[in-house]
N, C-alpha and C positions, 0 to 999 in steps of 0.2 A: 689631592695626594696626587705627585708626582709619580707616572708610572714608566719605570725604567727597563729598557730589553734586558733582556737574558745575555748574559753574557756569553760571548760568539755569534749574538744575533746583530744583522742589519737592520736598518728601514727603510731598504727596498725593497721594490714590490717581489723580484726577482730572486728574493733569499731563501734558499732551500727553508722547508719544513723542520723542524725540530722531531725528526719521526719517533724515533725513540723514545725521549720524553711523553710525545702525547700519545703513542702505542700504553707508556706505562699506565695512566690516565684515563685510556681506555678499558685496562685489565682490571680497573680500579672498579670501573663504573662494571662491567661484567662479575667482577667478587659481592660490590654489593648487590645486583638483581639476582643473582645464586644467593645470597645470603637469605635475601628476603623471602625467594620463590620456590627454594628448593624444599619445605615444609608440605607445600601445596599436592605432590607429588607421594608423598611419601606418609601421608596422616592415618593409613591404616595400620603400619609396622612402626608409627612414632606412636602412637594412642594405643598398642597393645604392651609396648615397652613401655609405658607410662602412666598404664593403669586408667588412662581415662575414655572415654568415649570419642569418635572422631569426630562431632561435634565441640569438645573441649578442644580437642587437637589441632583444630581448624583458628584457636581463638589463637595459637603460634604468630598466627600467618597476622591477623587482626591487630593482634598487640603492637608487633614490629610497626604496620602502617600506621597505625597510631598516633605511636612513640614518634615516629617518623614527622607525620604532622604537626604534633606537636614542637617538637624540637628544631626545626630546620630555621624558620627566623629570630627567635629569641637566643640561640644557641651562636649561630653566624653572627650575629650583632654585639656578641659579650664578649668573641673571640677574634675581631676586627683586627683589634692592636697588635697579635703575634705576628712572627713572621709565618708567612703561608704553607713552607714547605712543612713546617714542627708540626703545623693544627691537619697537614694532610696523610701525616706519617703514623701521628698521632692518634686517626680514627682508624686507618690499616690495624698499629698493633689494639685497636679496640676489637674490629672484627677480628683479628684471629685471636683474641681472648674469649670475645662469645660465641665464638662456634667450637674454641675448644671445651668451653664449659658444656656447651648442648651433645657434644660428641659423648660427654663422659657420665654427662646426671643421668639421674636416675628418677627422680624427683620432678613431678609435674614444674610445680612453684619455684624450683631453680631454674629449670626449663624457660621457662616461664619471665624468669626475671632476665636470662641472661637474652631473651629475644627482645624484651624493651629495650633494652640498652645497646642491643644492634643497631635497633630502628633510629635511637640517637645518634646513634656513630652514619646510620642512611641519609638522614636527615643534613646532619654537618655534610657530607658528603657529596651529595646532590648539589647544596648552592657552592661546593668550591669549583666545580671541576671544569662548565661551561667558561665559567671568569678566570681559571688557572690556564687553557688553552688561549683563551682571548689573549691574555697577558705574554704568550710567548711567542707571541709572530706578529708581524706588520697588519695594521688592518684590513689592508686588500687580501691579504689571506688568512683570515680568522675566520671566516665559513667553512672554510677546508678542514680548518682547523681542529672546527668545532664537530665536525660531521667524523673527522676520528675519534674521535673521544666517544661522541653517542654510538658508535659504531658497535662499540661493547655491551648495551645494553639490547641491541635486535640480534647482537649474536649470543646471547645469555638467554634472551626470551626462544631463540627459531634453534637453537643448537644444545646449548650450557643444561638448562632445565631439563628436556628429555635428554640426554647425556647423562646427568647426576641422577636421575630417575633410574634409566638400566643399570648403571652402574652400583646403587642401592639392591638392585634384584641378587649379584653378586657379592657385593661384599658385606651391604646391609649398610642402613642410613647410618649409623653411627660415623663408620668408615668416611662417607659423604662429605661429612661435616669438621670431620678432622682434617681431611686433604683442604678444604677447604680453607680450615686457619694455617698450614702449613702455605698454602698461595697465598697469602694476607703475610706472612711474613719475609717470603721472598721478593714479594712486591714492595716491603719497605727498603728492602735493599736496590731494586733496581729503580725503584723514586729518589732513594738517597745518592744514588751516581748519577742519574740522568735527568733528574726533572729539574728546571731551575729554583734556585730561593726567590721569593718578591717577599720584603719588608712589612710587616703591618702597616695600620692606617695609625698616624701618629693622633692623640687626641683629640688636637686642636683642627685639625685635616678633617675630622670625618662628616661626611652629611648624616645626617642623623633619618634613620628609617622611615619616618614618613616623608621626608623631603626627597627623597631616591626614587619613594612610590607616586611625588608629586611630579615629577622629572615629564618633560612632554613625549605622551606617546607607549610611554610605559602603563596605563591602563589600559591601552587598547590593547599591546601585548597580552595582558593578559585576561581580557575578559577573551581573545580571541583562544587562549589556553584551554579558556572553560570551558566555552563554545563547543569546542574541538574535541575536549577528552567526554565530558557530556553525550553527545552524538555517537562518539567512536564506544561506549562503555556499555551503551544502550544494547549494540548490537553485537560485542565480542563478547562479553558477560557469558550472554547468554544462545552460542552461537550453536552449542548444542541440540537442545528444545526448538532452534528456528529449520536448524537439518532434517531434522524428526518428523517437522511440523511438513517439510516441502516434499519429504518421503526419500531423502538419501539418506541413509544409515549411517553412512563413514565421515561421523564427524572429526577420526583422528586424521582425513587425508583433506580436510577442510582447513583444519589451523595450519598442519604440513603447508600445504598451499600460501596461505596465508603469510606463514612465518617466512619463507624461502622470500615469497615477493616483496619483503620487507625490507631481506639485505640487498634486493635489487633496488629499491627504492632509494635507501641511504647511500647508495652506491653515484646513483646518477643525482640525485644531490647536492654531493662531495665535490661534483663536475662544475654543476651549473650554480652554487648558493654565490658564490661571491659576486656573481657578474649579473645575477639574472632573478634575487631573491624573491623581489616582488611578482613578476611573473611568474616563479614556478610554483609558490605559493597558491597564487589562486587556480595554478592550474591543478595542484595537489587537489584544494578544496573542492572542486568542481568534477576534479574525479572522483574524489570519495562519492559526494551527493548523486554525481551518475550512479553510482555504484549502488547505492542504497536504492535507490529509484528502481534499477534494472530488478534488483532483487526483489522489492516489492509486487513487482508483474511480473518476473517470469520466472522467478528462481525452483519452479518446478520441475526446469528444463537441468539436469547435473552438468549439461555442457556451459550454461549461462550462468549455473550458481560457483561455477569452478572460476570460469574466467572473472566474474565479477567480483568474488572474493580477490582474486589474485591485482585487478585492479584495484581495490579498496585496500590490500595490504602495501602494494608498492606507496601511492600515492600517503598512505598514514607512515610508513614507515621513514620516510624523508621529512615530513609534517614538522618535529619536534626540533630537529638540526634548525631549519628556517625561521620557527616563531624567538627559537634563542638567540640563533644569529639577530635576530629583528630587537630583541632587548637587551644584548650587547652594546647592539649599535646606540638604542636608545639612552641605556645610563651611561657607559662610558666604562670600560674596563676599573678604572679605578673600583666601581659601585657595582662590579658584574657579582660578587658577591651577595651581597644584602637584594639586589634584583632578583637574582637565580633564587634565592630564597624565598624570596613573595612567590616565584612561580610553583619552587615546590611544594609550596601548602597549598597554592593552585589547583597545582596537578594533582594532587592527592585528593581534595575535595572534590575535583571534578569525576574521579573515578569513583567516589564513592557513591556520590551523589546520582551518576551512570548508572550504576548497579543498580542502585536502590529506584531507581524510576523505570528501569527496564523490568524489574522484579513486579513492582507493581503493574505494570503493561500486559508482562505474561502472565501474571495471576487472573488479571480483568478482564481483556481484549482479547490474549493468545498472540501466542509465538508471532501469527501473521501480522500483528502491526506493530512489530519490532523496527523495518526497514522505515515506514512512514512518521513511527516518531522520531529517530535519530535524523530524518531528512532534513527537516525544518530547524533543529540544532547547527547541522552542517552548512545550511542556507545563509543562516545567521551569521557565525562564521564569514565566510567567504564574504556578505555585504560588509561587513565589518572591516576588513582584509582593504577592501574595493574601495572606500570612501578615507581610509587611514592613509592616504596619497602624500600627506605634508609629514610628517614625523616619525607615525611607527611603522608605516611601508610606503615609504619614499622611493618614487620613481629610480631617483639616481640615490643610490647608499654614500653616508656619508663618509670621505675621505680624507678632508683634513682640510679645503681651501675653502675662504670665504662662505664658513660654516659656523654658525653658533655654538659656543662652549655652555657645558653645563655650571662654568662659574658666571655665565651671565645668564642664565636661566635663575643661579644662585641671588647674584643682585638685582634681577628684578623681583625677587619675592624680599629681601632686604628690604629694598626701595618702598616695598609694601607692609610699614611698620614690622619690620623681621631685624632690625638692626641689633647688632653685637654678635651676632651666630658667624661663626669661624668659616671662610671659605674654603675651599677646599682648592689646589694649582692641579689641572690635568694639560696633558697634554694635546698641541693639534689634534692628533688624530683622534683622540677620544670624541671629538664635537659630534654634536648631533644635528641635522637639520631644520633650520624655524623660517628656510627661505625659501625651499621647492615644493 
């Protein structure tokens, strides 16, 4: 499929970023995270109003995550032929409806159904946002565009969810969900006016999902995603018991330091990603590994604990941007929606498996063993990036000259008894490196 630039864009590196459109996508990411995580801070009030235990109320978060995990890949594949902006607006309208139902519902079953539907919308949106941003800018600005979009996640985690929880203290939890529905409706107008439309993929030009997964570098990037999320989630999920274990009773301060540091990290990454993606990712993973090592050895000192958490947060804040930029480089923008749907599935699997593993370690060996469980997983991710210098994380990012295209890889597969499969047409800027 040919990737056409949006109206008004140019193909030169000096072209200005379409900031308004990218901020709209970033706000969409913010809205999705808020929709997913708000119930976690509102469980006692929601449980009381819906007449269920807090454990059952917690399933409102679990149901969303499960639906997102299951829907991302098949729904993205089913909707690949539709115009991209229409699909994005449909997901936002779905969020608005689901949050409105949640705000009005007094029945747990109806609320749970609304959360499942919201999870489906979330799975679809996460598969779209990064690829959408990549198609809005020249290849040389791709990393910065992705960083702007993913900043919405960081802001939701560090500021949005705490602010929403505080607002619920004043207005009630239903008002917070109603406000989220209104924001989604306003966002539809913003997207319609400022986000360029792109055509869907013609049926004859679509690369099958399994062949996107087989593109050079894709499996390597996905393995780094899984290892990073496993290692991170083991520690992050159980930050409170770890802080108590080392004698620091201010868990809120630990999480605040982490959240603020992630904002700093994503800003630094936005500056460096387009020029130094590989080096920045290696540095980020090495920093996380060092932070976990220090936490394992010296976390009994409050100053060391907070500095280590700040380093961890700054490094982790930029890591998703780096990994997703590498994924789009490997897949090409034309296949980015499918590739990022695979990554969304791996991402959610990493979160679930990391939380589960951390719980087993906490129950078995105690909180002191958590950093030592996370450290080898991060070290493994670092090693994979270090050896993936040819295709997944090349020393020089693909920019279009002297690069093998996705077409060429698919023709290689066709020569291996895959005759008869239509080949997509990809512009030179989507090429992946087969020689470096």
